N, C-alpha and C positions, 0 to 999 in steps of 0.2 A: 504494500500500500504506500510506503514511503516513496518509491519510484513514481507511482502514478500521481501522487500528490505533487511531486516535483514537476512532473510534466504539465499538470494543470496550471501551476503557478508560472512555469516557464511560458506556456502558451498565452497566458494573460499578460505577462510582462512584455512579451516580444512585440506586441502591437504598439506599446507606448501610449495607448489611448486610455482615457479615463472611463470608468464605468459610467453608465448613463444615470443621471439624476432622475428622480420621479417616484411615483407611487407604486407602479406595478411593472411587471416584466413586459418588455416589448416583443414577446413571443409567447406561444402556447406550446409547452412541451407535451410529448406523448410518452407516458410511462408504460413500457411494455410489460406483458405478463411475466411474472417471476421477479420483477423489480419493485422496490418500495420507494415512493417519493419521500425525500427527507425534509420537505417543507422549506421554510425560509431561513433555516439556520446558517446558510452560506451567503445571505444577502438577498435583497429584493429583486435584483437584476440577474440573479443566478439561479440555477436549478441543479439539483443533484438527486440521483436515484441509485440504488444499489441492490445487489442480490445478497442473499445470506452468505455466499462464499466470498464476496468482496469485489465483484465486477462492478465498476462504477460508470455511470453516464453523467456527464455534466454539460451544461449549456450556459454560455454567458454572451452578453451583448455589449458592444462598445460603439462609441461614436465613430463614424467613418471619417476620421480626421488624423492624419492628412487624408484627403479624399482619394481613394484608390478603387480600382475595379477588382473583380474576383481574381483575375490572373495575378495582379500585384500582391494582394493579401495572401494568396496561396503560396506564392514564391517566398514572401517574407517568412511565413511560418515554416515552410519546408527548410529554408536556409538556416534559420535559427535552431531548429530542432536537430538538424543533421550536424551543423558545425559547432553549435554552442551547447547542445544537450547530449551529444553522443548517441543519437537515435539513428538507426539504419532505416532508410526508406524501403519498404517492401513492395509498395504499389500505390497507384492512384486510380481513381475512378470518378467519372462525372455522375452526379446525383441530382435529384430534384426534391424540393420540399413539398409539403401537401398542397401549397398554393402555386406550385410550378416554378418557384425561384431556383435558378440553377446553382449548384454548389460543386465543390471539389472535395473528395474524401482522400486523405492520405493515410496510409497504414504504415506504422513504424514498429520496429522491433527494438527491444532494449533488454540486455541481460543485467540482472542484479544478483551478484554472486553466481550461484549455479542455476538460478531460476530464470527462465525466459519470460518476458512480459510483452504484451502487445498494447499499443497505444494508437487509437484512431482519432484523427481530428478532421472534422468536416467543416469547411468554411462556406458560408453564404454571405453575400454582400448585396445590400440595396443602396439607394442614394444616401440614406441617413446612418445606417448601421452595418457593423461587421458582426456576424454571429459565429461563434465557435461551438460546435457540437462535438463533444469529446467522449470517448469510451475507452476503457482500459482495465487491465488486470493481468493476472497470470495467464500465459498463453493458452493452456488447455481450457481454462474457464471462459476466456473471451471466445475461443473457437466454439465452445459448447453453447454460448449465448449469441452466436452470430446472427441468427434469424431475428431475435428480439432487438438487437442493436440496429440491424437494417430496417426493421419495422419502425423503430423510434425515429430514424432519420426520415423515412418516407412520410411519416405522419407529423413531423415537426412543422409548426406554423409560425414563421416570422411575420411580424406586423409592420 
């Protein structure tokens, strides 16, 4: 879990953007079967859900400042995680949110001691916001929950 927490913090810091002020989340998360929504304990602009085994899904939104498109933000995140975080890029895929907003999912691997971990970050960008949809945990657990993670991304609704 320490490695995953590090990845979530790294992904948030790499944008250099401040979290959005306001009352509610600028997105509607989709909590997949087998995961439990952890509520607002991580902030009003963030979402976290977990399985009993420790696979975590997280979503955060940031102002699109400096204003960049999807290709820009995806490249920033990939570069920082690969060069600054020691994560190996395993693959990329184009995805869409529930309302059709295009996104890019990057799948990373990271070894912590003798345990392999997977960390997925999916980036969505509109004129106002950058959305990071993250998922991760021990490799075998993430692979076991792959369908639920994919479902959460397909049903994610940025506003």
